[in-house]
VOLUM-796615 format. One line per 5 residues: number of its first residue (from 0); their letters; for each residue x, y, z of N, C-alpha, C. Coordinates in steps of 0.1 Angstrom, whole numbers. Atoms other than C-alpha are relative to their C-alpha. Layout:
BEGIN
NUM	a	X,Y,Z,X,Y,Z,X,Y,Z  ...;
***
This chain:
BEGIN
0	menkp	-12,5,8,-162,95,180,11,-3,11  -11,4,-9,-136,75,199,13,6,-3  -13,-5,2,-102,88,205,10,-12,-4  -9,10,5,-74,70,187,14,5,2  -13,-4,-2,-37,71,195,7,3,-13;
5	nlkia	-8,-3,12,-12,85,170,5,-13,-7  -4,12,7,-2,60,143,14,4,-7  -13,-3,5,35,59,135,4,-10,-11  -2,9,11,44,45,101,14,2,-6  -13,0,7,76,37,82,-2,-4,-15;
10	liqtd	1,3,14,78,39,44,14,-3,-6  -13,4,4,107,20,29,0,1,-16  -2,-2,15,116,34,-6,14,-5,-3  -12,6,4,143,13,-22,0,-6,-14  -2,9,12,157,-4,-53,-2,-14,4;
15	lywhd	2,14,-3,150,-41,-56,9,-8,-9  -8,9,8,171,-70,-68,-10,-8,-9  9,6,10,156,-84,-100,-1,-16,2  2,14,-1,141,-119,-95,9,-7,10  -9,6,-10,162,-125,-64,-7,2,14;
20	ktanf	7,-1,-13,140,-132,-33,9,1,12  -10,1,-11,169,-141,-10,7,14,2  -7,-13,-1,187,-108,-18,-9,11,5  9,-11,-5,156,-87,-13,-4,-2,14  3,2,-14,147,-103,20,11,5,9;
25	smlee	-12,-5,-8,182,-97,33,1,15,0  -1,-15,1,183,-61,20,-11,7,8  11,-6,-7,149,-53,34,0,-2,15  -2,2,-14,156,-69,67,10,10,6  -10,-10,-5,186,-46,71,-7,13,2;
30	kiwei	6,-13,0,165,-16,63,-10,1,12  10,1,-11,138,-27,88,7,2,13  -7,0,-13,163,-31,116,8,14,2  -6,-14,-1,178,4,108,-10,10,5  10,-9,-5,145,20,118,2,3,14;
35	egnvd	-2,-4,-14,150,40,150,-13,1,7  12,0,-8,124,35,177,-10,-9,-5  12,9,4,91,17,175,-9,7,-9  10,-5,9,67,21,147,-12,-10,0  12,8,0,32,7,142,-2,-8,-13;
40	liilp	2,6,13,33,-1,105,13,3,-9  -12,-1,10,62,-8,80,-5,-4,-13  6,2,14,53,-5,43,11,-2,-10  -10,3,11,73,-21,15,-7,2,-14  6,-2,14,68,-16,-23,-7,-12,-5;
45	emfst	7,10,8,48,-36,-47,10,-11,-5  -9,12,4,63,-71,-55,14,2,5  -13,-3,-6,91,-64,-30,10,-11,-1  -10,11,0,106,-99,-33,6,-3,-14  -4,4,14,110,-100,-71,2,12,-9;
50	gftmk	2,-11,10,104,-66,-87,-13,-3,-8  12,2,7,74,-61,-109,2,-8,-13  -3,10,10,75,-92,-131,-12,-7,-4  11,8,5,51,-112,-152,4,-15,0  -4,13,0,71,-144,-146,-6,-7,12;
55	vkeyg	8,5,-11,44,-158,-124,2,-14,4  -2,14,-2,50,-195,-128,14,-2,7  -13,2,-6,87,-191,-119,1,6,14  -2,-7,-13,83,-167,-89,-12,0,9  11,0,-9,48,-172,-76,1,-11,10;
60	epmnf	-1,10,-11,44,-191,-44,-13,-1,8  13,1,-7,15,-204,-23,1,8,13  1,-7,-13,3,-187,9,8,-8,10  -8,6,-11,23,-194,40,12,-7,-4  -13,5,4,54,-201,21,11,11,4;
65	tackw	-12,-8,-3,87,-181,20,-4,15,4  2,-14,-2,74,-145,17,-9,2,12  9,-1,-11,45,-150,42,8,-3,13  -8,3,-13,69,-166,68,9,11,3  -9,-11,-2,94,-138,63,-7,12,6;
70	lkqms	8,-11,-5,68,-111,68,-5,-2,14  4,3,-14,54,-128,99,11,1,9  -12,-1,-9,89,-131,113,4,15,3  -3,-14,-2,96,-94,107,-10,7,9  10,-6,-9,63,-84,123,2,-4,14;
75	aqtga	-2,5,-13,69,-106,153,12,6,7  -13,-5,-5,104,-93,158,-1,15,3  0,-15,-2,96,-56,154,-12,5,8  12,-5,-7,61,-55,170,-8,9,-9  8,-8,9,48,-37,139,-7,-9,-10;
80	vvtgs	5,7,12,25,-47,111,9,3,-11  -9,-1,12,46,-53,80,-8,-4,-12  8,3,11,30,-51,46,7,3,-13  -5,-2,13,39,-53,9,-6,-11,-9  6,11,9,29,-74,-22,10,-9,-6;
85	vivre	-8,11,7,42,-106,-37,-9,-7,-9  7,8,10,31,-130,-64,-5,-13,8  5,11,-7,8,-156,-48,-8,-9,-9  7,10,9,-4,-188,-65,-11,-7,8  11,7,-6,-38,-203,-57,-6,-9,-11;
90	gddff	4,9,11,-45,-234,-79,6,5,-13  -5,-4,13,-42,-222,-115,1,15,-1  0,-15,0,-45,-185,-105,12,6,7  -10,-7,-7,-19,-160,-96,-5,14,3  5,-13,-5,-25,-128,-76,12,9,4;
95	nrmlw	-9,-10,-5,-6,-96,-70,-6,3,14  6,0,-13,-13,-99,-33,7,8,10  -5,-8,-11,-7,-73,-6,-2,-8,13  1,8,-13,1,-93,26,1,10,11  1,-9,-12,-7,-77,60,3,-9,12;
100	acpdg	-5,9,-11,14,-95,87,-1,8,13  2,-6,-13,5,-87,123,9,-7,11  -9,6,-10,27,-92,154,-5,-12,7  5,11,-7,3,-117,169,-1,-13,-9  -1,11,9,8,-140,138,-11,0,-10;
105	elmhy	11,0,9,-24,-131,120,5,6,-14  -4,-4,13,-19,-127,82,-13,2,-9  12,-4,9,-45,-109,60,5,4,-13  -4,-4,13,-44,-99,24,-10,8,-8  8,-7,10,-57,-77,-4,5,-3,-14;
110	dkrhl	-4,3,14,-56,-88,-41,-2,12,-9  1,-12,9,-49,-60,-66,-12,-1,-10  12,0,8,-81,-51,-84,3,4,-14  -2,-5,14,-69,-31,-114,14,-5,-5  -12,6,5,-43,-50,-134,5,8,-12;
115	frman	-6,-9,9,-19,-30,-155,1,-6,-14  0,6,13,-28,-40,-191,11,4,-9  -11,-5,8,0,-19,-206,12,-8,2  -11,10,-2,24,-44,-191,-4,-14,-1  6,13,1,1,-73,-198,-2,-7,14;
120	edehf	3,6,-13,-5,-79,-161,-13,-7,0  13,7,1,-41,-88,-169,1,-13,-7  -2,13,7,-28,-117,-190,6,-11,9  -8,10,-8,-8,-133,-162,-6,-1,15  5,0,-13,-27,-124,-130,-15,0,0;
125	smghe	15,-1,-2,-63,-128,-117,-3,12,8  5,-13,-6,-82,-97,-106,-5,-3,14  6,1,-13,-91,-92,-70,-14,6,-1  14,-5,1,-128,-86,-63,-5,5,13  4,-4,-13,-129,-77,-26,8,12,5;
130	rkifq	-7,-11,-7,-121,-44,-10,1,-3,15  -2,4,-14,-106,-48,24,3,13,8  -4,-10,-10,-103,-26,55,8,-7,11  -8,5,-11,-75,-34,80,0,10,11  0,-9,-12,-71,-20,115,13,-1,7;
135	ikgwn	-11,-1,-9,-42,-9,136,-3,11,11  2,-9,-11,-47,7,170,-13,8,-1  13,-7,2,-83,15,161,-2,8,-13  1,-7,13,-74,32,128,-5,-10,-11  4,8,11,-91,19,97,8,3,-12;
140	ilpqi	-9,-2,11,-68,14,68,-5,-7,-13  4,5,13,-77,9,31,13,-3,-8  -12,4,8,-50,-11,12,-3,1,-15  1,0,15,-45,-5,-26,14,-2,-6  -13,3,6,-18,-14,-51,1,7,-14;
145	cydlr	-4,-6,12,-3,8,-78,-11,5,-9  9,-4,10,-26,10,-108,-14,3,6  13,-4,-7,-56,11,-84,-1,15,2  0,-14,-3,-46,47,-78,-7,8,-11  7,-7,11,-61,57,-112,-15,-1,0;
150	fpvws	14,3,0,-96,45,-102,-6,4,13  5,-5,-12,-112,67,-76,-12,-7,6  12,7,-5,-144,47,-73,4,-11,10  -4,11,-8,-125,18,-59,5,4,14  -5,-5,-13,-111,40,-31,-9,9,7;
155	rntsd	9,-9,-5,-142,59,-24,-3,-2,15  2,1,-14,-145,67,13,-15,2,4  14,-1,-3,-181,59,21,-3,2,15  4,-2,-14,-200,67,53,-10,-10,4  10,9,-5,-220,44,75,-4,6,14;
160	dgeme	6,-5,-13,-242,59,103,9,12,4  -7,-12,-3,-222,92,101,15,-2,2  -14,2,-1,-188,76,102,7,-3,-13  -7,3,12,-162,75,75,5,-14,1  -4,14,0,-152,40,64,14,-2,4;
165	ydvli	-15,2,-3,-114,45,67,6,13,3  -8,-12,-4,-88,69,80,12,2,-8  -13,-1,7,-57,61,60,-2,-9,-13  0,7,13,-54,51,23,15,-3,-3  -14,3,3,-22,32,14,1,-6,-14;
170	yiasw	-3,5,14,-8,26,-21,14,-5,1  -13,5,3,22,4,-27,2,-2,-15  -1,-1,14,37,6,-61,13,-3,-6  -12,0,9,61,0,-89,-4,10,-12  5,-10,10,52,33,-107,11,6,-7;
175	pkprv	-11,-4,8,75,41,-136,3,15,0  -5,-14,0,95,74,-138,-7,9,-10  6,-9,10,79,87,-170,-14,5,4  14,-4,-4,45,89,-153,-1,4,15  -1,-3,-14,56,100,-118,-8,13,3;
180	sawdi	8,-12,-3,38,134,-121,-15,-4,2  13,5,-2,5,114,-124,-1,-6,15  -1,6,-13,15,95,-92,-2,11,11  1,-11,-10,20,128,-73,-14,6,0  13,-7,1,-12,144,-85,-11,-9,6;
185	llqar	11,9,-4,-34,113,-79,1,-3,15  -2,3,-14,-19,105,-45,-6,11,9  5,-11,-7,-27,140,-33,-16,1,-2  14,0,2,-62,139,-49,-8,-10,8  7,10,-8,-71,107,-31,-2,5,14;
190	avenl	1,-5,-14,-64,124,2,-11,10,1  9,-11,0,-85,155,-6,-15,-6,-1  13,4,3,-115,137,-20,-6,-10,10  4,10,-9,-116,110,7,1,5,15  -2,-6,-13,-108,133,37,7,-10,9;
195	aysvg	-7,10,-7,-82,108,48,15,2,-3  -14,0,3,-44,105,50,3,-10,-12  -3,8,12,-30,92,17,15,-3,1  -14,4,-2,3,72,19,3,-8,-13  -5,7,12,22,61,-12,15,-5,2;
200	vnrig	-14,5,-1,53,38,-12,4,-6,-14  -4,4,13,70,35,-46,15,-4,0  -14,4,0,103,19,-55,9,9,-8  -9,-8,9,134,34,-72,9,-10,-8  -9,9,8,161,21,-96,-5,-4,-13;
205	edgng	3,6,13,159,1,-128,-2,-15,1  3,14,-1,143,-33,-131,7,-8,-12  -6,8,11,154,-62,-154,-6,2,-13  6,-3,13,131,-50,-182,4,14,-4  -5,-14,4,149,-16,-183,-10,11,4;
210	vlysg	9,-10,-4,120,2,-166,6,8,12  -6,-9,-10,131,32,-145,-11,4,10  10,-5,-10,114,42,-112,7,11,8  -5,-12,-7,118,75,-94,-6,3,14  5,-1,-14,102,69,-60,-11,10,1;
215	hsavy	10,-10,-4,83,100,-48,-10,-6,10  8,5,-11,70,80,-18,-3,12,8  5,-12,-7,49,104,2,-11,-2,8  12,0,-9,23,111,28,-7,14,-2  8,-12,1,-5,137,23,-11,-1,11;
220	nfkgd	10,1,-10,-29,147,50,-14,2,-7  14,-1,4,-67,150,47,-3,13,-8  2,-13,7,-64,186,33,8,0,-13  -8,0,12,-40,175,6,14,6,2  -14,-5,-3,-9,190,23,10,-11,0;
225	qivis	-11,10,0,23,171,17,7,0,14  -7,1,-13,37,159,51,14,-3,-2  -14,5,2,68,142,37,0,-6,-14  -3,7,13,83,130,4,14,-3,-1  -14,3,4,114,112,-7,0,-2,-15;
230	keegk	0,1,15,121,117,-44,8,-12,-5  -6,12,6,147,95,-61,10,-7,9  -10,6,-8,169,86,-32,-6,-12,8  5,11,-8,166,53,-13,0,5,15  1,-6,-13,153,63,21,-12,-6,7;
235	tlive	11,4,-8,130,52,49,-6,13,7  7,-12,-6,105,79,59,-8,-4,12  8,3,-12,90,79,94,-10,12,2  10,-10,-2,57,97,99,-10,-4,11  10,3,-11,33,100,128,-13,7,-4;
240	lnfde	13,-5,4,-4,105,119,-8,3,13  8,-4,-12,-27,123,143,-15,-1,-3  14,2,2,-63,112,145,-9,12,4  8,-12,-5,-76,142,165,0,11,-11  0,-10,10,-65,165,137,-9,-4,-12;
245	lnlyr	8,5,11,-82,143,111,-15,1,4  14,-1,-4,-114,141,131,-5,14,1  4,-14,-1,-115,178,138,-3,6,-14  2,-6,14,-111,187,101,-13,-6,-6  12,6,5,-139,162,92,-12,6,6;
250	qkfpa	11,-7,-7,-162,179,117,-2,14,-6  1,-14,5,-154,214,104,-3,1,-14  1,0,15,-154,205,67,-6,-13,-4  6,13,3,-179,176,63,-5,-1,-14  3,0,14,-178,176,25,-6,-14,-3;
255	wkdsd	4,14,3,-184,138,26,-16,-1,1  14,1,-2,-220,145,37,-8,4,-13  6,-5,12,-227,160,3,4,-9,-12  -4,9,11,-213,131,-18,-11,-7,-6  11,7,7,-233,113,-44,0,-15,4;
260	nfqii	1,13,-4,-246,80,-33,-1,-10,-13  1,10,11,-240,50,-56,6,-13,6  -5,13,-5,-231,13,-53,5,-8,-13  -5,9,11,-210,-10,-75,-8,-13,1  9,11,-1,-235,-37,-83,5,-13,-7;
265	kskk	-6,12,8,-214,-60,-106,14,2,-2  -14,0,2,-178,-68,-106,4,-4,-14  -5,4,14,-160,-69,-140,8,-12,1  -7,13,0,-148,-104,-148,11,1,-10;
***
């Protein structure tokens, strides 16, 4: 098992301006520059440029347009990977797309798999079909978006030749206040069952549809211990993750070796 340096991450929990990209870019840029010291990864909430909206035709944009350019600029200037989701248009399809901007200019993405039908997201967006693994400083990162949290099969940490597939599980969200207890429970559960760090970044405030959000952005370690949490206040959390501690625990408590083998053989259309 190779040694990996500590991974320092920043979780930006904030209110968002409704349907105002310029205001959100400006506000988030200020919060990014307020981060003290260097970090490896900066995480923004779901649909950080608009708020969680179904107005896809009005606010969707193609790749390499405003949001992509802004994220790439922030990454280049800070030297950190910067990630969050926006509405991306591809032909006649719209995706809730988590962008992953790297300091060297590379831009990767993950499209939200589970679309929140209770808000009719499935009627406006196309489903993602590919699970992605991103890397920072040798760490393997699994990106997920909001409603994905309720579906443990999609985040299952599988093994290959005795190695776990990923080390950190990241959820970005617009998770409403009435169901925040489920957010807390599931974020912790994903850490325990996958023997990985679980990171959740949720927004706060009230959106243009009157939906309230209460944050609870948090990081849990591989044992399910809460490392840090910010409840309803706007705050940037800074956390340093230790790979040696993760690796040692996996060796001492290799529960993943007794997991049930299965494979998803057909994607739901």
